[in-house]
C-alpha positions as CSV (number, residue, x, y, z in Angstrom):
1,M,0.0,0.0,0.0
2,D,2.8,2.5,0.9
3,K,4.4,2.3,-2.5
4,D,1.2,3.6,-4.1
5,M,0.4,6.3,-1.5
6,T,0.4,9.9,-2.7
7,A,2.7,12.5,-1.1
8,I,-0.2,14.2,0.7
9,A,-1.5,11.0,2.1
10,R,2.0,10.1,3.4
11,D,2.4,13.5,5.0
12,A,-1.1,13.4,6.6
13,R,-0.3,10.0,8.0
14,E,2.7,11.4,9.8
15,N,1.4,14.9,10.8
16,I,-1.8,16.8,11.2
17,L,-1.9,19.1,8.2
18,I,-3.2,22.7,8.3
19,A,-5.3,23.8,5.3
20,A,-5.6,27.6,5.1
21,H,-9.1,28.6,3.9
22,R,-8.5,31.0,0.9
23,G,-5.1,31.8,2.4
24,A,-4.7,33.9,5.5
25,A,-6.7,37.1,5.2
26,G,-7.1,40.1,7.6
27,G,-6.6,43.8,7.8
28,N,-5.9,45.1,4.3
29,V,-5.1,41.6,2.9
30,P,-8.2,40.0,1.1
31,C,-8.8,36.3,0.9
32,N,-7.9,34.5,-2.3
33,S,-5.1,37.0,-3.0
34,M,-1.4,36.4,-3.6
35,A,-0.7,38.2,-0.3
36,A,-3.1,35.9,1.6
37,F,-1.3,32.9,0.2
38,S,2.1,34.2,1.1
39,A,0.8,35.0,4.6
40,A,-0.7,31.5,5.0
41,L,2.6,29.9,4.1
42,R,4.5,32.1,6.7
43,Q,1.9,31.1,9.3
44,G,2.5,27.4,8.8
45,A,-0.1,26.2,6.3
46,D,0.6,22.9,4.6
47,V,-2.4,23.2,2.2
48,I,-3.7,26.4,0.5
49,E,-7.4,26.2,-0.3
50,L,-8.3,28.5,-3.2
51,D,-11.4,28.9,-5.4
52,V,-11.5,28.9,-9.2
53,T,-13.8,30.8,-11.6
54,R,-13.6,31.5,-15.3
55,S,-14.0,34.6,-17.3
56,S,-16.3,34.8,-20.4
57,D,-13.3,34.3,-22.7
58,G,-12.1,31.2,-20.8
59,V,-9.3,32.5,-18.5
60,L,-9.2,30.9,-15.0
61,Y,-9.1,33.1,-12.0
62,V,-8.7,32.6,-8.3
63,F,-12.0,33.8,-6.9
64,H,-15.1,32.3,-5.2
65,P,-17.9,32.6,-7.8
66,G,-20.9,34.5,-6.5
67,M,-18.9,36.5,-4.0
68,E,-18.1,39.4,-6.4
69,P,-20.5,41.9,-4.7
70,R,-18.7,41.3,-1.3
71,F,-15.1,41.1,-2.4
72,L,-15.0,43.1,-5.6
73,C,-18.1,45.3,-5.5
74,S,-18.7,44.2,-9.1
75,G,-20.8,41.8,-11.2
76,P,-19.7,38.1,-11.9
77,I,-16.3,37.5,-13.3
78,A,-18.0,34.8,-15.5
79,Q,-19.7,37.6,-17.4
80,M,-16.5,39.6,-17.9
81,T,-13.6,39.3,-20.4
82,S,-10.2,38.6,-19.0
83,A,-9.2,42.2,-19.8
84,Q,-12.0,43.4,-17.6
85,A,-11.2,40.9,-14.8
86,D,-7.5,41.9,-14.8
87,R,-8.5,45.5,-14.0
88,L,-10.5,44.5,-10.9
89,R,-9.2,45.2,-7.3
90,L,-10.2,43.2,-4.3
91,V,-11.6,45.0,-1.3
92,N,-10.4,44.6,2.4
93,Q,-12.5,43.7,5.4
94,D,-13.8,47.2,5.7
95,G,-15.0,47.1,2.1
96,T,-12.3,49.5,0.9
97,Q,-10.5,48.8,-2.4
98,T,-7.0,47.5,-2.1
99,Q,-4.0,47.3,-4.4
100,Y,-4.5,43.6,-4.9
101,G,-5.9,42.3,-8.1
102,V,-7.7,39.0,-8.7
103,P,-4.9,36.4,-9.4
104,R,-5.1,34.3,-12.5
105,L,-5.0,30.7,-11.5
106,E,-1.8,30.0,-13.4
107,E,-0.1,32.9,-11.6
108,A,-1.1,31.5,-8.2
109,L,-0.1,27.9,-9.1
110,R,3.4,29.1,-10.3
111,F,3.8,31.0,-7.1
112,L,2.8,28.0,-4.9
113,K,4.7,25.4,-6.9
114,G,6.9,23.3,-4.7
115,R,5.8,25.2,-1.5
116,C,2.6,23.5,-0.3
117,Y,-0.4,21.4,-1.4
118,I,-3.2,23.2,-3.2
119,N,-6.9,22.4,-2.8
120,L,-8.5,23.7,-6.0
121,D,-12.0,24.3,-4.9
122,K,-14.8,24.6,-7.4
123,F,-12.9,22.1,-9.6
124,W,-16.2,20.7,-10.8
125,T,-17.1,23.9,-12.6
126,C,-14.3,23.6,-15.2
127,P,-12.6,20.2,-14.7
128,E,-11.0,19.9,-18.1
129,E,-9.3,23.3,-17.9
130,I,-8.1,22.8,-14.4
131,G,-6.8,19.3,-15.0
132,S,-5.0,20.4,-18.2
133,M,-3.3,23.4,-16.4
134,V,-2.2,21.3,-13.5
135,R,-0.8,18.7,-15.9
136,R,1.0,21.3,-18.0
137,L,2.7,22.8,-15.0
138,G,3.7,19.4,-13.7
139,M,1.9,19.8,-10.4
140,Q,-0.2,16.7,-10.2
141,D,1.4,15.6,-7.0
142,Q,0.9,19.0,-5.4
143,A,-2.7,19.6,-6.4
144,L,-5.8,18.3,-4.6
145,I,-9.3,18.3,-6.2
146,K,-12.7,17.4,-4.8
147,T,-16.3,16.8,-5.8
148,G,-19.5,15.7,-4.1
149,V,-20.8,12.2,-4.2
150,G,-22.3,11.0,-7.5
151,A,-21.7,8.8,-10.6
152,Q,-21.4,11.8,-12.9
153,E,-18.9,13.5,-10.6
154,F,-16.8,10.3,-10.3
155,A,-16.8,9.9,-14.1
156,R,-15.6,13.5,-14.7
157,V,-12.7,13.0,-12.4
158,E,-11.8,9.7,-14.1
159,E,-12.0,11.4,-17.4
160,C,-10.3,14.8,-16.7
161,A,-8.1,14.4,-13.6
162,W,-7.3,10.7,-13.2
163,D,-3.7,11.7,-12.3
164,I,-4.5,14.3,-9.6
165,P,-5.1,13.4,-5.9
166,Y,-8.9,13.4,-5.4
167,M,-11.2,13.6,-2.3
168,V,-14.9,13.2,-2.0
169,I,-17.0,15.8,0.0
170,A,-19.5,13.7,1.9
171,R,-22.1,14.0,4.6
172,K,-23.4,11.3,7.1
173,Q,-21.6,8.2,5.8
174,D,-19.1,6.8,3.4
175,D,-20.6,4.3,0.9
176,F,-18.2,5.0,-2.0
177,T,-14.6,4.3,-0.9
178,E,-14.6,0.6,-2.0
179,H,-15.9,1.5,-5.4
180,L,-13.5,4.4,-5.9
181,L,-10.5,2.4,-5.0
182,S,-11.1,0.2,-8.0
183,R,-11.5,3.1,-10.5
184,R,-8.8,4.8,-12.6
185,M,-8.2,7.8,-10.3
186,R,-6.0,8.8,-7.5
187,Y,-8.6,8.6,-4.8
188,V,-7.0,9.8,-1.4
189,G,-9.9,10.2,1.0
190,V,-12.9,12.1,2.3
191,E,-13.8,15.7,3.4
192,A,-16.3,14.8,6.1
193,L,-19.2,17.1,6.8
194,F,-21.3,16.3,9.9
195,E,-23.8,18.1,12.0
196,T,-23.6,15.9,15.0
197,E,-20.9,13.9,16.7
198,D,-22.7,10.5,16.3
199,E,-22.8,10.5,12.5
200,P,-21.0,7.5,10.9
201,I,-18.5,9.6,8.9
202,A,-17.2,11.2,12.2
203,Q,-16.7,8.0,14.1
204,T,-13.2,7.2,15.4
205,A,-13.4,3.6,14.1
206,Y,-14.1,4.8,10.6
207,L,-11.4,7.4,10.7
208,Q,-8.9,4.9,11.9
209,R,-9.8,2.4,9.2
210,M,-9.3,5.1,6.6
211,R,-5.9,5.9,8.0
212,E,-4.8,2.3,8.1
213,R,-5.6,2.1,4.4
214,G,-3.5,5.1,3.6
215,L,-6.5,7.4,3.1
216,I,-7.0,10.9,4.4
217,T,-9.9,12.4,6.4
218,W,-10.4,16.2,6.3
219,A,-12.5,18.2,8.7
220,N,-13.6,21.9,8.4
221,S,-13.4,24.0,11.5
222,I,-14.2,27.1,9.4
223,V,-17.4,29.0,9.9
224,Y,-18.7,30.7,6.8
225,N,-22.2,30.8,8.0
226,Y,-23.1,29.8,11.6
227,R,-26.3,28.1,10.4
228,A,-24.3,25.7,8.2
229,V,-22.8,23.1,10.6
230,L,-19.8,21.4,9.1
231,S,-18.1,19.8,12.1
232,A,-20.7,19.4,14.9
233,H,-19.8,22.9,16.2
234,H,-16.1,22.1,16.8
235,T,-15.1,25.3,15.1
236,D,-12.5,28.0,14.7
237,D,-14.8,30.3,16.7
238,V,-14.8,27.9,19.6
239,S,-11.1,27.3,19.3
240,I,-10.0,31.0,19.3
241,A,-12.6,32.5,21.6
242,E,-13.2,29.6,24.2
243,D,-11.0,26.6,24.2
244,E,-8.9,24.9,21.5
245,E,-9.5,21.5,23.0
246,K,-13.3,21.9,22.3
247,G,-12.6,22.9,18.7
248,W,-9.4,21.7,17.0
249,G,-8.6,19.3,19.8
250,W,-11.8,17.4,19.5
251,L,-11.3,17.0,15.7
252,I,-7.7,15.8,16.2
253,D,-8.6,13.4,19.0
254,R,-11.4,12.0,16.9
255,G,-8.9,11.1,14.2
256,F,-9.0,13.8,11.4
257,R,-5.7,14.4,9.7
258,I,-6.3,17.7,7.8
259,I,-8.1,20.6,9.4
260,Q,-9.2,23.5,7.3
261,T,-9.1,26.8,9.2
262,D,-9.2,30.6,8.8
263,W,-6.7,30.8,11.6
264,P,-3.6,28.9,10.4
265,L,-1.1,30.5,12.8
266,M,-3.1,29.9,15.9
267,L,-3.7,26.3,14.9
268,D,0.0,25.8,14.1
269,L,0.9,27.2,17.6
270,Y,-1.7,24.9,19.2
271,L,-0.3,21.8,17.4
272,R,3.2,22.8,18.5
273,R,2.2,23.1,22.1
274,K,0.7,19.6,21.8
275,A,3.9,18.3,20.2
276,L,1.9,17.4,17.1
277,R,4.2,19.3,14.8
């Protein structure tokens, strides 16, 4: 099994990995910006999560589609030409325009090459283009893609990104791992979403079985909307404002190997205090 294990799976077996949600933003530094990615690396991130969208003339950008009114004060990038998108400026947490433009995906990938793993979120919106770019840049071992559960999603990965490490975003339970291990793809594990602690996909026995098979389990401590429960309320908010043990600590003790956070430096410091890094 070890000889076939991907680099990210080997690293996640040895250490708890920190995934920085859209980089590390704050102050004048917007999320999904080159500055946010640089900050996340300096704060100890092992994985940079970034979003992908596409202009009307087919250029890929790093931006969360649908968030233009909040982070750009503009209409959708998907309805713009690349010339128009290149002139945009991201806004900071006070809604003030910054000096930071919207990165092209290739610019971001070249900047991050050899420095961390990269979770290319929204892969399913343009899988052929993303797969082709990752392959052209020789970054198959560094990239990570995800989709939800479904026959169509699995087929697209097999068709467009068979050589890129792939995780499934799943709720409640895992009824697909055995099937995916037999398919032509680099299936590496599960991003688990769970509203309560007793859901099957969050059980220690399941997480341990996945680890024994060389597969990764990813948990989200981020809070993008407090009504959307991703990790049974073991969140960044709890970790930074109350007690890390109730947030990040619970996820680690349960057996998750990658934690996605908006606070990579604080998570890194916590892991170091616990002698987990």
